[in-house]
OpenMM code with the backbone's topology and positions (N, CA, C; nanometers):
from openmm import Vec3, app, unit

residues = "MET GLU GLU ARG LYS THR ASP ARG GLY PHE TRP LYS LYS LEU PHE ASP PHE SER PHE SER SER PHE VAL THR LEU ASP ILE ILE LYS ILE LEU TYR ILE LEU ALA VAL ALA PHE LEU GLY ILE VAL ALA LEU ALA ILE LEU PHE GLY GLY ALA VAL GLY GLY SER ALA GLY PHE LEU LEU ALA LEU ILE PHE ALA THR ILE TRP PHE LEU LEU ASN VAL ILE TRP VAL ARG VAL GLY LEU GLU LEU ILE ILE VAL ILE PHE LYS ILE TRP GLU ASN THR SER PHE LEU ALA GLY ARG LEU LYS GLU ARG GLU GLY GLU GLU GLY GLY GLN SER HIS".split()
positions = [
    Vec3(2.3020, -2.3186, 9.6201),
    Vec3(2.3784, -2.3092, 9.5007),
    Vec3(2.4000, -2.4489, 9.4459),
    Vec3(2.3963, -2.4619, 9.3166),
    Vec3(2.4187, -2.5893, 9.2529),
    Vec3(2.5620, -2.6360, 9.2605),
    Vec3(2.5877, -2.7598, 9.2980),
    Vec3(2.7216, -2.8093, 9.3066),
    Vec3(2.7681, -2.8514, 9.1662),
    Vec3(2.8876, -2.8046, 9.1283),
    Vec3(2.9396, -2.8343, 8.9946),
    Vec3(3.0673, -2.9172, 9.0086),
    Vec3(3.0534, -3.0429, 9.0187),
    Vec3(3.1666, -3.1353, 9.0293),
    Vec3(3.1918, -3.1940, 8.8910),
    Vec3(3.3217, -3.2089, 8.8600),
    Vec3(3.3536, -3.2750, 8.7367),
    Vec3(3.3812, -3.4235, 8.7700),
    Vec3(3.3472, -3.5070, 8.6749),
    Vec3(3.3694, -3.6496, 8.6977),
    Vec3(3.5033, -3.6949, 8.6396),
    Vec3(3.5859, -3.6010, 8.6006),
    Vec3(3.7163, -3.6329, 8.5514),
    Vec3(3.8098, -3.6735, 8.6644),
    Vec3(3.8919, -3.7707, 8.6426),
    Vec3(3.9852, -3.8167, 8.7439),
    Vec3(4.1018, -3.7231, 8.7595),
    Vec3(4.1781, -3.7429, 8.8663),
    Vec3(4.2897, -3.6569, 8.8972),
    Vec3(4.3919, -3.6569, 8.7836),
    Vec3(4.4233, -3.7760, 8.7327),
    Vec3(4.5285, -3.7904, 8.6328),
    Vec3(4.4807, -3.7236, 8.5009),
    Vec3(4.3538, -3.7373, 8.4688),
    Vec3(4.3037, -3.6745, 8.3495),
    Vec3(4.3104, -3.5211, 8.3589),
    Vec3(4.2763, -3.4722, 8.4786),
    Vec3(4.2893, -3.3291, 8.5006),
    Vec3(4.4308, -3.2795, 8.4984),
    Vec3(4.5217, -3.3632, 8.5543),
    Vec3(4.6615, -3.3243, 8.5569),
    Vec3(4.7197, -3.3053, 8.4183),
    Vec3(4.6823, -3.3928, 8.3264),
    Vec3(4.7337, -3.3898, 8.1952),
    Vec3(4.6363, -3.3275, 8.0915),
    Vec3(4.5471, -3.2425, 8.1362),
    Vec3(4.4540, -3.1692, 8.0523),
    Vec3(4.5262, -3.0430, 8.0027),
    Vec3(4.5793, -3.0491, 7.8794),
    Vec3(4.6572, -2.9412, 7.8266),
    Vec3(4.5761, -2.8205, 7.7873),
    Vec3(4.4462, -2.8352, 7.7842),
    Vec3(4.3601, -2.7171, 7.7547),
    Vec3(4.3243, -2.6402, 7.8821),
    Vec3(4.3590, -2.6936, 7.9991),
    Vec3(4.3311, -2.6313, 8.1266),
    Vec3(4.1816, -2.6012, 8.1457),
    Vec3(4.0991, -2.6963, 8.1023),
    Vec3(3.9539, -2.6795, 8.1211),
    Vec3(3.9106, -2.7246, 8.2617),
    Vec3(3.9967, -2.7958, 8.3279),
    Vec3(3.9717, -2.8333, 8.4740),
    Vec3(4.1007, -2.8164, 8.5488),
    Vec3(4.0822, -2.7875, 8.6767),
    Vec3(4.2007, -2.7575, 8.7570),
    Vec3(4.2267, -2.8640, 8.8678),
    Vec3(4.3514, -2.8835, 8.8998),
    Vec3(4.3883, -2.9801, 9.0028),
    Vec3(4.4198, -2.9114, 9.1386),
    Vec3(4.4314, -2.7806, 9.1347),
    Vec3(4.4726, -2.7092, 9.2530),
    Vec3(4.3861, -2.7395, 9.3779),
    Vec3(4.2581, -2.7365, 9.3583),
    Vec3(4.1680, -2.7611, 9.4744),
    Vec3(4.1779, -2.9025, 9.5189),
    Vec3(4.2155, -2.9956, 9.4281),
    Vec3(4.2331, -3.1364, 9.4696),
    Vec3(4.3560, -3.1578, 9.5542),
    Vec3(4.4610, -3.0811, 9.5293),
    Vec3(4.5892, -3.1071, 9.5961),
    Vec3(4.6226, -3.0061, 9.7066),
    Vec3(4.5349, -2.9109, 9.7303),
    Vec3(4.5647, -2.8037, 9.8266),
    Vec3(4.5871, -2.8588, 9.9698),
    Vec3(4.5138, -2.9612, 10.0076),
    Vec3(4.5308, -3.0192, 10.1403),
    Vec3(4.6704, -3.0860, 10.1530),
    Vec3(4.7115, -3.1515, 10.0448),
    Vec3(4.8393, -3.2188, 10.0447),
    Vec3(4.9510, -3.1156, 10.0508),
    Vec3(4.9319, -3.0033, 9.9765),
    Vec3(5.0352, -2.8978, 9.9839),
    Vec3(5.0450, -2.8380, 10.1245),
    Vec3(4.9328, -2.8224, 10.1905),
    Vec3(4.9349, -2.7694, 10.3273),
    Vec3(5.0049, -2.8677, 10.4251),
    Vec3(4.9776, -2.9957, 10.4132),
    Vec3(5.0434, -3.0934, 10.4965),
    Vec3(5.1938, -3.0935, 10.4740),
    Vec3(5.2320, -3.0919, 10.3449),
    Vec3(5.3774, -3.0902, 10.3155),
    Vec3(5.4433, -2.9643, 10.3646),
    Vec3(5.3777, -2.8500, 10.3523),
    Vec3(5.4344, -2.7279, 10.4011),
    Vec3(5.4514, -2.7262, 10.5528),
    Vec3(5.3502, -2.7735, 10.6241),
    Vec3(5.3591, -2.7801, 10.7730),
    Vec3(5.4689, -2.8784, 10.8122),
    Vec3(5.4783, -2.9890, 10.7465),
    Vec3(5.5860, -3.0877, 10.7766),
    Vec3(5.7207, -3.0288, 10.7510),
    Vec3(5.7381, -2.9596, 10.6418),
    Vec3(5.8664, -2.8965, 10.6081),
    Vec3(5.9023, -2.7908, 10.7100),
    Vec3(5.8045, -2.7045, 10.7480),
    Vec3(5.8282, -2.6006, 10.8438),
    Vec3(5.8630, -2.6586, 10.9849),
    Vec3(5.7980, -2.7725, 11.0190),
    Vec3(5.8303, -2.8387, 11.1434),
    Vec3(5.9741, -2.8935, 11.1436),
    Vec3(6.0178, -2.9499, 11.0322),
    Vec3(6.1545, -3.0019, 11.0232),
    Vec3(6.2530, -2.8871, 11.0356),
    Vec3(6.2286, -2.7712, 10.9707),
    Vec3(6.3175, -2.6562, 10.9814),
    Vec3(6.3168, -2.6060, 11.1275),
    Vec3(6.2012, -2.6007, 11.1905),
    Vec3(6.1966, -2.5521, 11.3298),
    Vec3(6.2729, -2.6452, 11.4235),
    Vec3(6.2658, -2.7752, 11.3961),
    Vec3(6.3446, -2.8686, 11.4760),
    Vec3(6.4935, -2.8492, 11.4501),
    Vec3(6.5348, -2.8208, 11.3278),
    Vec3(6.6751, -2.7949, 11.2954),
    Vec3(6.7250, -2.6703, 11.3708),
    Vec3(6.6368, -2.5665, 11.3741),
    Vec3(6.6713, -2.4472, 11.4475),
    Vec3(6.6897, -2.4804, 11.5970),
    Vec3(6.5984, -2.5601, 11.6458),
    Vec3(6.6058, -2.5997, 11.7889),
    Vec3(6.7336, -2.6752, 11.8179),
    Vec3(6.7672, -2.7735, 11.7335),
    Vec3(6.8892, -2.8525, 11.7567),
    Vec3(7.0145, -2.7635, 11.7370),
    Vec3(7.0099, -2.6708, 11.6425),
    Vec3(7.1210, -2.5783, 11.6258),
    Vec3(7.1391, -2.4920, 11.7491),
    Vec3(7.0338, -2.4528, 11.8130),
    Vec3(7.0468, -2.3711, 11.9308),
    Vec3(7.0908, -2.4538, 12.0516),
    Vec3(7.0642, -2.5842, 12.0517),
    Vec3(7.1102, -2.6687, 12.1639),
    Vec3(7.2607, -2.6822, 12.1670),
    Vec3(7.3261, -2.6586, 12.0548),
    Vec3(7.4706, -2.6621, 12.0518),
    Vec3(7.5310, -2.5462, 12.1347),
    Vec3(7.4600, -2.4369, 12.1417),
    Vec3(7.5034, -2.3179, 12.2112),
    Vec3(7.4798, -2.3258, 12.3619),
    Vec3(7.4416, -2.4379, 12.4168),
    Vec3(7.4192, -2.4491, 12.5600),
    Vec3(7.2779, -2.4228, 12.5955),
    Vec3(7.2514, -2.4068, 12.7248),
    Vec3(7.1125, -2.3935, 12.7722),
    Vec3(7.0540, -2.2607, 12.7324),
    Vec3(7.1292, -2.1510, 12.7330),
    Vec3(7.0800, -2.0216, 12.6904),
    Vec3(7.0486, -2.0226, 12.5435),
    Vec3(7.1325, -2.0815, 12.4638),
    Vec3(7.1129, -2.0923, 12.3238),
    Vec3(6.9901, -2.1795, 12.2907),
    Vec3(6.9723, -2.2845, 12.3706),
    Vec3(6.8572, -2.3734, 12.3492),
    Vec3(6.7274, -2.2971, 12.3830),
    Vec3(6.7290, -2.2195, 12.4881),
    Vec3(6.6097, -2.1454, 12.5279),
    Vec3(6.5697, -2.0444, 12.4224),
    Vec3(6.6742, -1.9678, 12.3718),
    Vec3(6.6491, -1.8693, 12.2647),
    Vec3(6.5990, -1.9408, 12.1414),
    Vec3(6.6630, -2.0501, 12.1042),
    Vec3(6.6199, -2.1273, 11.9857),
    Vec3(6.4790, -2.1822, 12.0008),
    Vec3(6.4412, -2.2238, 12.1197),
    Vec3(6.3068, -2.2748, 12.1463),
    Vec3(6.2054, -2.1615, 12.1216),
    Vec3(6.2301, -2.0444, 12.1765),
    Vec3(6.1429, -1.9305, 12.1586),
    Vec3(6.1330, -1.8897, 12.0121),
    Vec3(6.2517, -1.8777, 11.9507),
    Vec3(6.2542, -1.8320, 11.8063),
    Vec3(6.1905, -1.9387, 11.7156),
    Vec3(6.2227, -2.0632, 11.7356),
    Vec3(6.1689, -2.1697, 11.6489),
    Vec3(6.0157, -2.1761, 11.6566),
    Vec3(5.9667, -2.1615, 11.7790),
    Vec3(5.8201, -2.1674, 11.7979),
    Vec3(5.7498, -2.0507, 11.7291),
    Vec3(5.8025, -1.9314, 11.7516),
    Vec3(5.7438, -1.8111, 11.6892),
    Vec3(5.7578, -1.8195, 11.5370),
    Vec3(5.8752, -1.8589, 11.4880),
    Vec3(5.8999, -1.8717, 11.3442),
    Vec3(5.8065, -1.9755, 11.2807),
    Vec3(5.7878, -2.0899, 11.3477),
    Vec3(5.6995, -2.1915, 11.2964),
    Vec3(5.5564, -2.1437, 11.2885),
    Vec3(5.5075, -2.0841, 11.3936),
    Vec3(5.3674, -2.0390, 11.3940),
    Vec3(5.3429, -1.9294, 11.2891),
    Vec3(5.4322, -1.8349, 11.2778),
    Vec3(5.4134, -1.7281, 11.1787),
    Vec3(5.4185, -1.7839, 11.0343),
    Vec3(5.5056, -1.8778, 11.0097),
    Vec3(5.5138, -1.9355, 10.8771),
    Vec3(5.3914, -2.0254, 10.8443),
    Vec3(5.3396, -2.0951, 10.9428),
    Vec3(5.2195, -2.1753, 10.9224),
    Vec3(5.1015, -2.0820, 10.8906),
    Vec3(5.0960, -1.9694, 10.9569),
    Vec3(4.9877, -1.8703, 10.9294),
    Vec3(5.0026, -1.8192, 10.7875),
    Vec3(5.1221, -1.7818, 10.7471),
    Vec3(5.1446, -1.7333, 10.6100),
    Vec3(5.1095, -1.8378, 10.5043),
    Vec3(5.1489, -1.9605, 10.5249),
    Vec3(5.1168, -2.0668, 10.4303),
    Vec3(4.9678, -2.0852, 10.4247),
    Vec3(4.9034, -2.0855, 10.5396),
    Vec3(4.7578, -2.1042, 10.5416),
    Vec3(4.6825, -1.9919, 10.4693),
    Vec3(4.7239, -1.8680, 10.4992),
    Vec3(4.6598, -1.7555, 10.4350),
    Vec3(4.6828, -1.7586, 10.2803),
    Vec3(4.8046, -1.7931, 10.2416),
    Vec3(4.8319, -1.8023, 10.0996),
    Vec3(4.7473, -1.9094, 10.0296),
    Vec3(4.7385, -2.0254, 10.0866),
    Vec3(4.6577, -2.1332, 10.0295),
    Vec3(4.5106, -2.0969, 10.0294),
    Vec3(4.4603, -2.0311, 10.1350),
    Vec3(4.3233, -1.9921, 10.1373),
    Vec3(4.2946, -1.8849, 10.0300),
    Vec3(4.3900, -1.8007, 10.0031),
    Vec3(4.3765, -1.6972, 9.8993),
    Vec3(4.3645, -1.7640, 9.7631),
    Vec3(4.4438, -1.8707, 9.7430),
    Vec3(4.4333, -1.9449, 9.6159),
    Vec3(4.2939, -2.0065, 9.6020),
    Vec3(4.2429, -2.0645, 9.7129),
    Vec3(4.1110, -2.1211, 9.7083),
    Vec3(4.0039, -2.0180, 9.6805),
    Vec3(4.0151, -1.9024, 9.7443),
    Vec3(3.9180, -1.7971, 9.7174),
    Vec3(3.9196, -1.7534, 9.5734),
    Vec3(4.0346, -1.7467, 9.5132),
    Vec3(4.0413, -1.7069, 9.3711),
    Vec3(3.9722, -1.8114, 9.2844),
    Vec3(3.9932, -1.9375, 9.3141),
    Vec3(3.9258, -2.0415, 9.2367),
    Vec3(3.7733, -2.0411, 9.2602),
    Vec3(3.7308, -2.0135, 9.3849),
    Vec3(3.5870, -2.0088, 9.4101),
    Vec3(3.5248, -1.8887, 9.3421),
    Vec3(3.5965, -1.7735, 9.3328),
    Vec3(3.5425, -1.6575, 9.2619),
    Vec3(3.5276, -1.6923, 9.1164),
    Vec3(3.6280, -1.7630, 9.0572),
    Vec3(3.6190, -1.8054, 8.9185),
    Vec3(3.5001, -1.8972, 8.8935),
    Vec3(3.4851, -1.9958, 8.9859),
    Vec3(3.3693, -2.0899, 8.9678),
    Vec3(3.2368, -2.0153, 8.9729),
    Vec3(3.2220, -1.9253, 9.0745),
    Vec3(3.0941, -1.8557, 9.0885),
    Vec3(3.0717, -1.7611, 8.9725),
    Vec3(3.1735, -1.6953, 8.9273),
    Vec3(3.1596, -1.6008, 8.8148),
    Vec3(3.1209, -1.6766, 8.6883),
    Vec3(3.1855, -1.7892, 8.6613),
    Vec3(3.1476, -1.8664, 8.5398),
    Vec3(3.0053, -1.9214, 8.5546),
    Vec3(2.9673, -1.9613, 8.6738),
    Vec3(2.8290, -2.0092, 8.6975),
    Vec3(2.7301, -1.8985, 8.6690),
    Vec3(2.7545, -1.7798, 8.7231),
    Vec3(2.6661, -1.6673, 8.7038),
    Vec3(2.6588, -1.6246, 8.5594),
    Vec3(2.7703, -1.6273, 8.4900),
    Vec3(2.7770, -1.5927, 8.3468),
    Vec3(2.6905, -1.6918, 8.2686),
    Vec3(2.7011, -1.8208, 8.2986),
    Vec3(2.6183, -1.9236, 8.2354),
    Vec3(2.4687, -1.8985, 8.2582),
    Vec3(2.4367, -1.8709, 8.3844),
    Vec3(2.2940, -1.8430, 8.4147),
    Vec3(2.2469, -1.7192, 8.3411),
    Vec3(2.3294, -1.6161, 8.3271),
    Vec3(2.2901, -1.4949, 8.2580),
    Vec3(2.2638, -1.5266, 8.1095),
    Vec3(2.3529, -1.6096, 8.0521),
    Vec3(2.3323, -1.6461, 7.9103),
    Vec3(2.2046, -1.7239, 7.8919),
    Vec3(2.1745, -1.8134, 7.9883),
    Vec3(2.0496, -1.8929, 7.9800),
    Vec3(1.9306, -1.7975, 7.9882),
    Vec3(1.9376, -1.7011, 8.0773),
    Vec3(1.8287, -1.6065, 8.0991),
    Vec3(1.8108, -1.5193, 7.9751),
    Vec3(1.9166, -1.4762, 7.9147),
    Vec3(1.9079, -1.3960, 7.7951),
    Vec3(1.8511, -1.4770, 7.6782),
    Vec3(1.8840, -1.6031, 7.6737),
    Vec3(1.8290, -1.6936, 7.5695),
    Vec3(1.6807, -1.7132, 7.5876),
    Vec3(1.6388, -1.7270, 7.7102),
    Vec3(1.4953, -1.7430, 7.7380),
    Vec3(1.4182, -1.6184, 7.7030),
    Vec3(1.4698, -1.5003, 7.7399),
    Vec3(1.4035, -1.3765, 7.7141),
    Vec3(1.4019, -1.3423, 7.5624),
    Vec3(1.5131, -1.3812, 7.4908),
    Vec3(1.5195, -1.3577, 7.3485),
    Vec3(1.4204, -1.4395, 7.2692),
    Vec3(1.3840, -1.5588, 7.3203),
    Vec3(1.2903, -1.6478, 7.2531),
    Vec3(1.1451, -1.6125, 7.2732),
    Vec3(1.1166, -1.5272, 7.3699),
    Vec3(0.9764, -1.4887, 7.3981),
    Vec3(0.9430, -1.3618, 7.3138),
    Vec3(0.8203, -1.3599, 7.2671),
    Vec3(0.7745, -1.2397, 7.1910),
    Vec3(0.7055, -1.1450, 7.2853),
    Vec3(0.7284, -1.0142, 7.2650),
    Vec3(0.6726, -0.9156, 7.3531),
    Vec3(0.5571, -0.8481, 7.2898),
] * unit.nanometer
topology = app.Topology()
chain = topology.addChain("A")
for resn in residues:
    res = topology.addResidue(resn, chain)
    for name in ("N", "CA", "C"):
        topology.addAtom(name, app.Element.getBySymbol(name[0]), res)
C-alpha cells in the first residue's frame, strides 16, 4: 500500500481550521504516556491511603491498586487503539475512493 504522509508540521496541523489534516495520530503516544503516568500516580495514592489503615489496609490497597491500575491501563489502551483504527479506516477509505475515481476517469476516457 502506498504511504500517504503529509509534509505539514505539527503546529500547522494543529491550527488547520479546515481540518484537512489530523494531529491525533501524532499525539496518541503522548496521550498514552500521560494516561499511564496519571493512573500510576492515582494507584500510588490508593496504596498510600491504604497504608494509613495498617498492614491489613496496606495489603488490601496493594491488591486493589494493582488490579485497578492494570484494568484502567487496558481500557485506555483499547480506547486509544480504537481511535487509531477509526483514523486508519478513514485513510484507507479515502485512498480507495481516490483510486476508484482515477479508475473511472481512465475508463471514461477510453472509447469502446
